[in-house]
C-alpha distance (Angstrom), angle and dihedral (degrees) to the residues before:
residue distance angle dihedral
X1 . . .
X2 3.84 . .
X3 3.70 104.0 .
X4 3.70 138.5 123.7
X5 3.80 89.2 -104.4
X6 3.81 92.4 54.2
X7 3.89 89.2 49.6
X8 3.68 90.3 51.0
X9 3.68 95.6 52.6
X10 3.73 93.1 43.9
X11 3.88 91.4 51.8
X12 3.82 96.8 44.9
X13 3.80 93.4 43.0
X14 3.73 101.3 41.4
X15 3.77 93.5 110.5
X16 3.81 97.8 36.8
X17 3.73 98.2 49.9
X18 3.78 94.9 55.4
X19 3.81 88.7 106.7
X20 2.88 130.1 -173.8
X21 3.76 102.1 31.3
X22 3.83 90.9 -148.8
X23 3.80 113.6 16.3
X24 3.64 120.4 -134.0
X25 3.83 116.8 -109.3
X26 3.74 91.0 -124.4
X27 3.92 133.3 -111.2
X28 3.81 94.7 -121.0
X29 3.87 90.7 -112.4
X30 3.84 97.9 83.6
X31 3.80 93.4 -112.9
X32 3.84 100.4 115.4
X33 3.74 134.7 77.9
X34 3.76 113.7 -91.2
X35 3.90 141.2 168.8
X36 3.78 125.3 -123.4
X37 3.75 104.3 -126.7
X38 3.87 102.8 -177.1
X39 3.79 108.8 109.2
X40 3.76 90.3 -153.8
X41 3.86 87.0 69.1
X42 3.75 103.4 76.8
X43 3.76 101.6 146.0
X44 3.81 110.1 34.1
X45 3.74 99.5 -170.7
X46 3.76 102.0 165.9
X47 3.85 139.4 25.9
X48 3.78 133.0 -162.7
X49 3.74 129.8 176.0
X50 3.79 115.6 -126.0
X51 3.85 113.6 -127.9
X52 3.88 91.4 -170.4
X53 3.78 94.5 52.2
X54 3.93 112.1 36.5
X55 3.68 114.6 -139.7
X56 3.85 95.2 19.1
X57 3.75 122.3 113.2
X58 3.82 128.2 -164.3
X59 3.73 120.0 -136.0
X60 3.90 140.0 159.3
X61 3.88 141.7 -168.8
X62 3.66 116.4 -101.6
X63 3.88 86.1 -128.8
X64 3.71 121.7 21.1
X65 3.81 140.2 160.3
X66 3.85 90.4 -101.8
X67 3.88 143.5 -1.8
X68 3.71 95.4 -65.9
X69 3.89 137.2 164.6
X70 3.67 124.5 -172.6
X71 3.85 129.0 -148.2
X72 3.71 109.9 -152.1
X73 3.86 123.0 -168.7
X74 3.78 105.3 -138.8
X75 3.86 90.7 -155.0
X76 3.81 91.9 67.2
X77 3.83 105.8 10.2
X78 3.72 89.3 -124.9
X79 3.86 127.6 134.7
X80 3.83 108.2 -113.2
X81 3.76 95.0 179.1
X82 3.80 142.3 12.1
X83 3.88 117.1 -156.8
X84 3.74 122.3 -155.7
X85 3.75 108.6 -154.3
X86 3.88 112.7 -143.0
X87 3.86 127.0 -172.1
X88 3.92 90.2 50.2
X89 3.77 131.4 98.1
X90 3.84 124.2 -116.8
X91 3.87 107.5 -58.4
X92 3.75 115.4 -118.4
X93 3.86 108.5 -172.5
X94 3.80 114.6 -7.3
X95 3.66 108.4 -164.2
X96 3.78 113.0 157.1
X97 3.78 144.4 27.4
X98 3.82 130.3 -168.4
X99 3.77 136.7 173.7
X100 3.77 116.4 -134.0
X101 3.86 133.3 -176.9
X102 3.74 119.5 -44.6
X103 3.82 89.9 30.4
X104 3.79 93.3 -79.0
X105 3.73 118.8 160.0
X106 3.95 116.9 -134.7
X107 3.76 117.8 -162.1
X108 3.80 122.6 -164.1
X109 3.79 115.3 -146.5
X110 3.78 87.3 -179.5
X111 3.75 109.1 123.9
X112 3.83 117.1 125.4
X113 3.74 109.8 165.8
X114 3.76 95.2 -162.0
X115 3.71 97.9 35.2
X116 3.81 90.9 -127.7
X117 3.71 104.1 60.6
X118 3.76 99.8 93.6
X119 3.92 127.7 41.4
X120 3.73 86.8 -155.4
X121 3.83 142.3 8.0
X122 3.68 136.2 -150.9
X123 3.85 140.0 -118.1
X124 3.78 122.1 -164.4
X125 3.84 125.3 -155.2
X126 3.78 124.5 -166.7
X127 3.91 136.4 157.3
X128 3.73 115.3 -99.8
X129 3.84 108.2 -110.0
X130 3.86 112.1 -109.7
X131 3.90 87.8 -148.2
X132 3.72 121.0 53.0
X133 3.75 110.1 -133.8
X134 3.79 140.5 110.7
X135 3.69 104.7 -73.2
X136 3.84 147.7 136.1
X137 3.82 119.8 -104.7
X138 3.76 125.9 -173.7
X139 3.77 114.5 -124.0
X140 3.79 134.4 -163.7
X141 3.77 115.0 -125.4
X142 3.75 124.2 -150.5
X143 3.73 128.8 -167.2
X144 3.75 116.0 -133.5
X145 3.78 134.1 -165.5
X146 3.85 130.2 175.9
X147 3.81 118.4 -126.6
X148 3.87 90.6 -131.3
X149 3.78 99.8 47.0
X150 3.80 136.0 -87.8
X151 3.83 122.2 -33.0
X152 3.69 145.1 159.9
X153 3.74 120.7 -92.7
X154 3.85 137.4 170.7
X155 3.77 100.1 172.7
X156 3.78 128.9 85.9
X157 3.71 125.6 164.1
X158 3.80 133.7 177.2
X159 3.83 118.6 -154.5
X160 3.94 106.0 -117.9
X161 3.92 89.7 -142.8
X162 3.74 106.3 36.7
X163 3.78 101.7 26.4
X164 3.85 92.4 -136.0
X165 3.71 116.7 147.7
X166 3.80 127.2 -128.9
X167 3.71 136.7 -174.7
X168 3.81 130.3 -160.6
X169 3.85 116.9 -153.9
X170 3.71 119.7 -137.7
X171 3.75 115.5 -117.9
X172 3.62 127.6 156.9
X173 3.84 94.0 -135.9
X174 3.87 90.9 42.2
X175 3.73 133.4 -74.4
X176 3.86 141.1 -142.1
X177 3.76 139.4 -94.0
X178 3.82 108.3 -112.0
X179 3.79 116.9 -153.3
X180 3.76 122.3 -150.7
X181 3.76 128.1 -149.2
X182 3.82 116.1 -76.2
X183 3.77 87.1 -107.2
X184 3.80 124.0 20.5
X185 3.76 119.7 -131.5
X186 3.73 119.5 -134.8
X187 3.83 90.6 -163.0
X188 3.92 103.0 49.2
X189 3.70 140.3 32.7
X190 3.71 116.8 -73.6
X191 3.84 114.7 -144.3
X192 3.86 119.3 -148.9
X193 3.87 116.0 -158.5
X194 3.79 128.6 -158.6
X195 3.83 114.5 -111.0
X196 3.78 113.0 167.3
X197 3.70 137.3 -1.0
X198 3.99 123.0 -99.0
X199 3.65 115.3 -150.0
X200 3.76 97.4 -143.4
X201 3.89 143.4 79.6
X202 3.73 85.2 -116.7
X203 3.86 121.3 -144.4
X204 3.81 95.3 161.4
X205 3.81 145.6 -12.1
X206 3.75 140.8 -165.7
X207 3.77 141.7 -168.6
X208 3.77 120.7 -124.6
X209 3.88 108.9 -117.1
X210 3.79 90.9 -104.6
X211 3.90 91.5 51.4
X212 3.75 92.1 -126.2
X213 3.82 98.5 109.0
X214 3.78 130.3 48.9
X215 3.79 115.8 -159.7
X216 3.76 119.7 -158.7
X217 3.78 123.3 -169.5
X218 3.77 136.0 -170.0
X219 3.83 137.0 172.8
X220 3.71 96.4 -78.2
X221 3.84 106.4 22.3
X222 3.79 147.1 -21.4
X223 3.68 145.4 -132.0
X224 3.88 131.7 -137.2
X225 3.62 117.7 -146.4
X226 3.85 132.8 -164.2
X227 3.76 99.8 -123.8
X228 3.78 91.1 -141.6
X229 3.85 93.0 -177.8
X230 3.68 89.7 -53.2
X231 3.83 97.3 -51.3
X232 3.82 91.6 111.7
X233 3.82 118.4 -139.0
X234 3.81 115.3 -167.2
X235 3.75 113.3 -119.5
X236 3.96 108.3 172.7
X237 3.64 151.3 -39.9
X238 3.76 121.9 -78.9
X239 3.69 121.4 -145.1
X240 3.82 116.3 -138.5
X241 3.74 131.6 -170.7
X242 3.92 117.9 -110.7
X243 3.59 119.7 -97.9
X244 3.84 142.4 68.4
X245 3.83 89.8 -34.9
X246 3.66 108.4 -166.3
X247 3.87 109.2 148.8
X248 3.81 145.5 52.6
X249 3.67 136.1 175.3
X250 3.91 135.3 161.7
X251 3.65 117.4 -123.6
X252 3.80 113.1 -107.9
X253 3.84 90.0 -105.7
X254 3.80 91.5 51.1
X255 3.74 93.8 -127.7
X256 3.88 97.4 110.7
X257 3.79 136.3 39.9
X258 3.83 109.6 -144.1
X259 3.62 116.0 -146.1
X260 3.87 122.6 -166.6
X261 3.77 140.3 -178.6
X262 3.74 142.5 -157.2
X263 3.82 126.9 -95.7
X264 3.75 138.9 72.7
X265 3.82 109.4 -61.0
X266 3.78 92.4 12.9
X267 3.73 121.1 179.5
X268 3.85 128.9 -123.4
X269 3.75 110.8 -150.0
X270 3.91 122.1 -156.8
X271 3.74 115.6 -141.2
X272 3.71 127.3 -177.7
X273 3.87 109.1 -92.5
X274 3.85 113.7 -101.6
X275 3.62 125.3 -115.2
X276 3.82 118.8 -15.3
X277 3.74 94.5 -36.1
X278 3.77 97.2 134.9
X279 3.62 126.2 146.6
X280 3.82 128.2 -34.2
X281 3.93 91.3 -92.8
X282 3.85 91.9 50.4
X283 3.90 110.9 141.7
X284 3.85 93.6 -152.6
X285 3.81 115.1 124.8
X286 3.84 123.6 -125.2
X287 3.79 93.2 -115.7
X288 3.79 94.7 71.2
X289 3.78 117.1 130.0
X290 3.86 135.1 -155.4
X291 3.62 136.8 -174.7
X292 3.79 118.2 -114.2
X293 3.74 110.8 -85.6
X294 3.79 96.6 20.1
X295 3.82 113.2 145.9
X296 3.82 90.0 27.0
X297 3.73 96.5 105.4
X298 3.83 100.7 93.0
X299 3.82 98.0 99.3
X300 3.82 88.1 -129.5
X301 3.73 120.5 -167.7
X302 3.75 90.9 -117.9
X303 3.76 95.0 55.8
X304 3.76 97.1 99.9
X305 3.79 99.3 -75.8
X306 3.75 88.7 171.9
X307 3.72 87.4 77.0
X308 3.79 124.7 -165.9
X309 3.88 95.1 2.4
X310 3.87 89.4 55.8
X311 3.83 90.2 49.3
X312 3.88 90.7 51.4
X313 3.81 91.7 46.7
X314 3.77 91.2 49.5
X315 3.86 92.1 51.3
X316 3.82 89.0 50.8
X317 3.79 92.1 50.9
X318 3.83 93.8 48.1
X319 3.80 90.2 51.1
X320 3.83 90.7 46.1
X321 3.73 93.9 49.4
X322 3.72 93.6 51.7
X323 3.76 93.9 49.4
X324 3.77 94.8 46.6
X325 3.84 91.2 48.5
X326 3.82 92.3 50.1
X327 3.88 92.7 47.3
X328 3.80 88.1 51.2
C-alpha cells in the first residue's frame, strides 16, 4: 500500500513496531513469533498457514516485480520457496492470501487505494505445491466486481469447510462482508454482494481452522466474530501489535493468531487465538460468547511492550490518519 498514509505510519512507528525485541527460534509448528528475513519481501500484505508443510507460512508483496508467492519457514524466518504464478495477468495490488479446502491457495489482487480506480479486481487460485522449491505453478484467474460499485479491500478469506470466498472492504468507519458466488466462474464476471457489516477498518482477516470464528484485524485493533453461518456475532476484541499491520492468519492447529506487518525484516507476532477457535476438531459450538478483552491476559511480547511511548505514538498516528483522509 504505497500511499502517504502508509509512509506516515511506517515512519512514526519504526521504533515501536520492532516487535519482538528478540524473536523466538520457533517451535517447528508455526505457533511462535518469527521475523521474515528475505530482503525481497518488503511489503508482506497477507499471511496464510500451510497445511501441507507445518510451520510454513505463505506471504506476498502487495506490489512486486512478478506474480510471486513466498513460503517462509517460521522456525528460521527464511524463505524456502518462491512460487511464480502463470496463467494470470500482471498483478496490480495483491493484498490477501488464504488457503481453502483441498489445500488450494487463493490470492486476492483486490487493492484499490482510492476505491474507484479499478472497475474490477482479480482473484487467483492455485494448488499448494507438495514440494517446497522455487517453481512455476499455473493459477486460475477470476474477474470480480462488487454489486454496489468499486471499492478498496485488503481482506480475502475462504471458508475452510464450504470453500466459499468472501471479501471485506476497507472503510475507516467499518465495512461489509462481501459474499461471492457458491462457485466462481473463470469465464465470466463474479459479482460479490454485501451481507453484514464489519466493525473494523479491515487490513486482513482469517478463518479459524474449524471455520467457526472469523478474526478481522486493522492497524490498531481487531475483532473476533462467531461466524454463525455468515450472520456475524461479535465475540471479543483482538489485541494487535503497533505498526503497519497488514496480515493475519491462524496457525494450523488454531491455537494462535499470527499477526504480521509490512517492511523489510518485519515481525510476525503470535497471539492466543480468540474465543473458542481451537483446532479443526474443536467440539465448541458456534453460539459461544465472550466478554471483550477475554484471552488478552498473556502479557504477550506484541502487546505494546513499548508502554507509554507506544501509546502516544499510536494516538499521533490515529489523529494524522484521520486528518490526511479528510484532506483527501
